[in-house]
C-alpha positions in Angstrom: 7.7 -32.1 -5.5 10.0 -34.8 -6.7 13.3 -33.4 -5.3 14.7 -31.0 -2.8 15.9 -27.8 -4.5 19.5 -27.1 -3.5 21.0 -23.6 -3.3 24.7 -22.8 -3.8 26.6 -19.7 -2.8 30.1 -18.7 -3.8 32.3 -16.4 -1.8 35.9 -15.4 -2.3 38.4 -13.2 -0.6 41.7 -12.2 -2.1 44.6 -13.1 0.2 47.3 -11.7 -2.1 48.3 -8.1 -1.9 46.9 -5.8 -4.5 50.4 -5.0 -5.8 51.4 -8.6 -6.4 50.6 -8.4 -10.1 50.2 -5.8 -12.8 49.5 -5.9 -16.6 53.3 -6.1 -17.2 53.3 -9.5 -15.5 50.9 -10.9 -18.1 53.2 -13.7 -19.2 55.0 -14.3 -15.8 53.6 -17.7 -14.8 55.1 -17.8 -11.3 53.5 -14.4 -10.5 50.2 -15.4 -12.1 50.1 -18.6 -9.9 51.0 -16.6 -6.8 47.8 -14.6 -6.9 45.6 -16.4 -4.4 42.1 -16.1 -3.0 40.1 -18.2 -0.5 37.1 -19.7 -2.2 34.2 -20.7 -0.1 31.2 -22.7 -1.4 28.1 -23.2 0.7 25.3 -25.6 -0.2 22.0 -24.8 1.4 23.9 -22.5 3.8 26.2 -25.3 5.0 30.0 -25.1 4.3 30.9 -27.5 1.5 34.3 -26.3 0.3 36.8 -23.8 1.5 40.4 -23.4 0.4 43.0 -21.0 -1.0 43.4 -21.3 -4.7 45.6 -19.8 -7.4 42.6 -17.6 -8.4 43.7 -16.7 -11.9 44.1 -20.4 -12.8 40.7 -21.1 -11.3 39.2 -18.2 -13.3 40.7 -19.5 -16.5 39.2 -23.0 -15.9 35.7 -21.3 -15.5 36.3 -19.0 -18.5 37.2 -21.9 -20.8 34.2 -24.0 -19.5 31.8 -21.1 -19.9 32.9 -20.7 -23.5 32.0 -24.3 -24.2 28.5 -24.1 -22.8 25.7 -24.0 -25.4 21.9 -24.1 -25.2 22.1 -27.7 -26.4 25.1 -28.9 -24.3 26.5 -28.3 -20.9 30.0 -29.9 -20.6 31.4 -31.1 -17.3 33.5 -28.6 -15.4 36.7 -29.8 -13.7 39.2 -27.7 -11.9 42.7 -29.0 -11.4 45.8 -27.0 -10.4 49.4 -27.5 -11.4 50.2 -27.0 -7.7 48.7 -30.4 -6.8 49.2 -33.6 -8.6 47.3 -36.4 -6.9 44.0 -36.6 -8.8 43.3 -40.3 -8.3 40.0 -39.4 -6.6 39.0 -36.7 -9.0 39.2 -32.9 -9.5 39.5 -30.2 -6.8 36.1 -29.0 -8.0 33.7 -30.4 -10.6 30.2 -29.8 -12.0 28.7 -33.0 -13.3 25.6 -32.5 -15.5 23.1 -35.4 -16.0 19.7 -35.1 -17.6 18.3 -31.7 -16.5 20.2 -31.8 -13.2 23.8 -31.5 -12.0 26.0 -32.3 -9.0 28.9 -30.4 -7.6 31.8 -32.6 -6.4 35.1 -31.9 -4.7 37.9 -34.1 -3.5 38.5 -31.4 -0.8 34.9 -31.2 0.3 34.4 -30.2 4.0 31.4 -32.5 4.3 29.3 -34.7 2.1 26.1 -32.7 1.3 23.1 -33.5 -0.8 23.7 -31.3 -3.8 21.6 -32.1 -6.8 20.8 -28.9 -8.6 18.5 -27.9 -11.4 20.9 -27.7 -14.4 19.8 -24.3 -15.6 20.2 -22.9 -12.1 23.7 -24.2 -11.5 25.0 -23.2 -14.9 23.8 -19.7 -14.3 25.5 -19.7 -10.9 28.8 -20.9 -12.3 28.7 -18.4 -15.2 27.8 -15.6 -12.7 30.8 -16.7 -10.6 33.1 -16.3 -13.7 31.7 -12.9 -14.4 32.0 -11.7 -10.8 35.6 -13.1 -10.6 36.6 -11.3 -13.8 35.2 -7.9 -12.5 36.6 -8.3 -9.0 40.0 -9.5 -10.1 40.4 -6.7 -12.6 39.2 -4.1 -10.1 41.2 -5.4 -7.1 44.5 -5.9 -8.9 44.1 -3.3 -11.6 44.7 -5.7 -14.4 43.0 -6.6 -17.7 42.4 -10.4 -17.8 42.2 -10.5 -21.6 46.0 -9.7 -21.6 46.7 -12.6 -19.3 44.3 -15.4 -20.4 46.5 -17.1 -22.9 49.4 -17.1 -20.5 47.5 -18.6 -17.5 48.3 -22.2 -17.2 45.4 -24.7 -17.3 45.9 -28.1 -15.8 43.7 -30.7 -17.5 43.1 -33.8 -15.5 42.2 -37.3 -16.5 38.4 -36.5 -16.5 38.5 -33.3 -18.6 37.1 -33.0 -22.1 39.4 -31.3 -24.5 39.0 -27.6 -24.5 
């Protein structure tokens, strides 16, 4: 075996009240950004990342990235927020593919952990996170994300490809 297989788990908990948003708020950017969840990422069962995020903004970043993934190409994923503007050291959360592997990086990491992943595995996990978020956001808040998606702001940082 030439490398250690890393495992990643994503957990999130909505911290905003269910009534904070409805479908009639689809273009209300301050309301969209007020919807928050705590996102926790564990690598090999060790805490790597945990913070409250504007969860619809994070969802849109994942959604846009997922739509750019093809069988031949996995683009880098970078999540920035308009609520934070010091990106000198990088994105809040990134997925950096190289060869048939990838690393997860965060400027807000709780600790520096070995995290080289098989590319197919980590792409599946990030796509599954996007699908789970969509389902759970829609169920918890009673909204249809397709009505919101074009209105959710998306911050592009200095390391982002054009999407």
